[in-house]
Structure formats: C-alpha cells, structure tokens
C-alpha positions as CSV (number, residue, x, y, z in Angstrom):
1,X,-53.8,18.4,-7.5
2,X,-51.4,20.0,-9.9
3,X,-52.4,23.3,-11.4
4,X,-49.7,23.6,-14.1
5,X,-48.8,21.5,-17.0
6,X,-45.2,21.2,-15.9
7,X,-46.3,20.0,-12.4
8,X,-48.6,17.4,-14.1
9,X,-45.7,16.2,-16.2
10,X,-43.5,15.9,-13.1
11,X,-46.1,13.8,-11.4
12,X,-46.2,11.5,-14.4
13,X,-42.4,11.2,-14.5
14,X,-42.2,10.6,-10.8
15,X,-44.7,7.8,-11.0
16,X,-42.9,6.2,-13.9
17,X,-39.5,6.4,-12.2
18,X,-40.9,5.1,-8.9
19,X,-42.2,2.0,-10.6
20,X,-38.9,1.4,-12.5
21,X,-36.8,1.9,-9.4
22,X,-39.1,-0.5,-7.3
23,X,-38.6,-3.2,-10.0
24,X,-34.9,-2.9,-9.9
25,X,-34.6,-2.7,-6.1
26,X,-36.7,-5.8,-5.8
27,X,-34.4,-7.6,-8.4
28,X,-31.4,-6.6,-6.4
29,X,-32.8,-7.9,-3.2
30,X,-33.9,-11.2,-4.8
31,X,-30.4,-11.7,-6.4
32,X,-28.6,-11.1,-3.1
33,X,-31.0,-13.3,-1.2
34,X,-30.5,-16.2,-3.7
35,X,-26.7,-15.8,-3.4
36,X,-26.8,-15.7,0.4
37,X,-29.0,-18.8,0.5
38,X,-26.5,-20.6,-1.7
39,X,-23.7,-19.6,0.6
40,X,-25.6,-20.7,3.7
41,X,-26.3,-24.1,2.0
42,X,-22.6,-24.3,1.3
43,X,-23.2,-24.8,-2.5
44,X,-19.9,-23.3,-3.8
45,X,-20.6,-23.9,-7.5
46,X,-24.0,-22.4,-7.4
47,X,-22.7,-19.4,-5.4
48,X,-19.9,-18.7,-7.8
49,X,-22.4,-18.8,-10.8
50,X,-24.8,-16.5,-9.0
51,X,-22.0,-14.1,-8.0
52,X,-21.1,-13.7,-11.7
53,X,-24.7,-12.8,-12.6
54,X,-25.0,-10.5,-9.6
55,X,-21.8,-8.7,-10.6
56,X,-22.9,-8.3,-14.2
57,X,-26.4,-7.1,-13.2
58,X,-25.2,-4.6,-10.6
59,X,-22.7,-3.0,-13.0
60,X,-25.4,-2.8,-15.7
61,X,-27.6,-1.0,-13.1
62,X,-24.8,1.5,-12.5
63,X,-24.8,2.3,-16.2
64,X,-28.6,2.7,-16.1
65,X,-28.4,5.0,-13.1
66,X,-30.2,2.7,-10.7
67,X,-27.2,2.3,-8.4
68,X,-24.2,4.4,-7.8
69,X,-20.8,3.0,-8.7
70,X,-19.6,2.8,-5.1
71,X,-22.8,1.1,-3.9
72,X,-22.5,-1.6,-6.5
73,X,-18.8,-2.1,-5.8
74,X,-19.4,-2.3,-2.1
75,X,-22.2,-4.9,-2.4
76,X,-20.4,-7.1,-4.9
77,X,-17.2,-6.9,-2.8
78,X,-19.0,-8.1,0.3
79,X,-20.7,-10.9,-1.5
80,X,-17.4,-11.9,-3.1
81,X,-15.8,-12.0,0.3
82,X,-18.4,-14.3,1.6
83,X,-18.1,-16.6,-1.4
84,X,-14.3,-16.7,-1.0
85,X,-14.8,-17.6,2.7
86,X,-17.0,-20.4,1.7
87,X,-14.4,-21.6,-0.8
88,X,-11.6,-21.7,1.8
89,X,-13.8,-23.4,4.4
C-alpha cells in the first residue's frame, strides 16, 4: 500500500490510464479484425469503407497519444496493401 500522497495519486492515475488504454487497444483490434474479415470474404466495397474508418481512427489515436505515429502508419499501410491486393484480384 502506498504511504505517500503522491504515490496514491500515481496509483489512481495508472488505473485510469490502464482502463483508457485497454478500451482503445480493444477498439483497434476489433476494427482490424472487421477489416480483415471483409478482405477474406472478398467484399471490396465494405473493405474500402472500413479502411477509411480505420485510417481516421488510427490517426486520431495518434493525436490522443494512444498510438505512435509510425505504428499507426505501419498498420494502415499493411491494411491498405491487402485491400489493394483484393481490388486487383
């Protein structure tokens, strides 16, 4: 148990941040899963719409500090490549 006021505050802050980060990480996983399922089902229109949403959300998470800029760019780039591959197939 924390003995100082500052340590108690850090515990509260850590708890709050952990809950927030868990929420966003789950959303990220769900969005990418939905997009990958649309790609596997060969639904090009749905995949392109989901890709737009994923791109917007990932970059908004960058501005909120949830993801780093390079991580968001890497994930969006890989998803975009798989959608383009589906479009050419």
